[in-house]
N, C-alpha and C positions, 0 to 999 in steps of 0.2 A: 594856543588859541587866541591869546592877546595879540599877539604880534600880529596875526594874521586880522584879528578884529579891527587894528588901527592901522591897517594898510588902507591906502588911498582908495581901493576897490575892495569891497566883499560884499559885494550885492546877493553870493548865493549863500550866506551864511543865515543860519532861523535864529532869532534871536530867543527863544525859548531853548533851545539847546545851548546856547551861550550862558543864558542864565542859569540852566542846569549844573554847567560846568562851574561859574564861578559858586553857586551855591555850595556846592560839593566841597569845594577849597575852603570855603570861610566855615562849612561845619567841621571839617576836619580840624580847623585851628580853636574853633568854639564851639562844641557841639551843644550847647546849653541856650545861648542867644542869638546863633547867627540868621535867625528865623524874626527877630525882632525888629519889625516896621514900623515906620513913624505915618501915620494914615491920616491924611487930609480930609476933611470933609466940610460942606458949606450949608449954611440954612437957605431956605427959600429967598431970602434976602440978600443972598451973596456973602455973608458974614463967615468967615473961616475958621476951624477950630480943627485941632490937631492933637494925636495921643500915640503912645507906643503900643503896641500889641502884635499878636504874634500870626505869621503867615505859615497857613496849616498845611497845605500843598497845592501846586501848580498843576495846571496840563497844557495843551496846545490850545484850550478855550480861554484860559486866564488864570487868576491868582485868587487863592479863595481865603478868608478868614470868617470868623464867627462874632457874633454878638448878639446881645441882648436887644430885641427890635424895639422896644420901650424906652430904650438909653437915648441920650442926645446924638449919638451918631445914627443909632438906629431910626430916629426921626428926621434926620437931616438926610440919610440916604432916600427916605421916602418921600419926602418933599423936592429933593434934588439928586437924582440918582447920577451923581458921578462923583467919583474920587481920585486921589492920588497916591502914593506910597512912595517911601525912600529906604533904602537898607543901606547902612554904613559898616563896613567891614574894617576895622582900624587895622587889625591885624595883617591883613593882606594889601592895605591902602586900596580899598577898592570900592565904588559905590554904585548902587543899581536905583534908577528911578521909573516908576512907571504911571501913566494917567489914562482915565476913561470911563465910558458908562459902567454902572454897577446893576447886575441882576441877582435874584436870590437862588441860589442853588435849590434843586428839589428836596421834600421832606426827606425822602429816602436817605439821602446823601449827608443830610443834617442829622438824622437818626443813627446813621453808622458810626460819623465820628463822635458825636453824643456818648454813644454807648463804647466806645474806643477810651474813654478817659476814665480815668480813677473815681470810685465811687463818691469818695468824699468831693471830687469836684463837680461831680454830677449835682451833689447836694448842694454845695455852696452857688452852684450856678440857678437853680431853685429858687434857694432862699433869697438871692439878691433880686430887689428892684433897682437896679443898675441905674444910676444916675439922679436915683431920686432922693430927697433929704432923708438922714437916718437922725434921728432923735437921739438915740444911744448906741454904742455898739453893742450892749447886752440884748437888744432888740433883734440883731442882726443873729448874733449865736443863739440865741433863744429860736429863732427861727430853723437854724440848721441843727438844734439838739432835737426839736420836733419832729422834722423829718427825718432824720437817722430813725427815732424811736416809730414814727409811721411805717417805715420801709425797711424794717430791720428784717435781715436776712434774705434781702434782693441784691442782687448785684449791678441789674439795669435798671433805672429809673426811669418812668415816662418823661421824654423830652417836653418840657413847655413849648406850646405853640410861639410864642414870643421869642424862642432862644433859633436863632437860624445862621444859616450859612450865607455871605455874599461871595459873589464872584466877580473882580474888576477884570473887565475884557478890554486890553490896552489897545488904545489909538496912537499910542506913544511910548516908547522904550528907551532908554537912556544909561548908557554904560560909562564908566567914569573911572580912569584909572591914574593914582597919582605919579608923578612925576617930580623930579628936583627942579627948586626955583620956581615952584607953582607953573611949570611948564606941561600942566597935565594933559592926559590924552581923554578926547570924549568921542563918543559915537552915538547919534541916534536913528532910531528907526521910528517910522511913521506910516499911517495908512489912512483911508478915508472910513473905512467900513470896517467894523468888527469880524465881517465874515471873509474878509478879504485875506487869502493866504500870502500874498506878495505884498511885501515889505517896499517902500522906499527907504534909503539911508545916506546919511552924509556924516562926515567928520563935522565937528564943532571946535571953535576957538575955544581955549580954556577961559 
């Protein structure tokens, strides 16, 4: 598919299908961190911040990740609902980038993912006041212990309202392939409306 992707003309390719193929190859090489994405957000003044988090799933509507809505990125996504992310797969020497507006996924979708996580991960998420100052590590550890006691015997804990999934609905998608002597290959797909199923595309100079 890479050869087809970087031909001069490939207007019939679906970027989501290409991404699925690239992700599958990356997962085959590194099943544990292939979905680790650098996600960039900005506050209402346009000041950016970036962090690595896990891309949990994707479909033709966009790319989904989860966070505490009260965290720094949660506040930034509320004030400036636009984001960008990048995945770099060193084992296969490929990179993927996407940017676009953000929307919150449904409560049912967030519930389903939250309850698919290990019980200890559910507890850790509930106990964490993500991005808030922590006076002592023991404060967090004690909060975890209290929740473990409170919910003893329960496999699925109530999802906190502030723990949500977000979907990035891309307006731009870029595929990058490493080549010798920095003569890399790049192709961008772009559209003006997130509901448009027809993409414009062009090669880019490396």
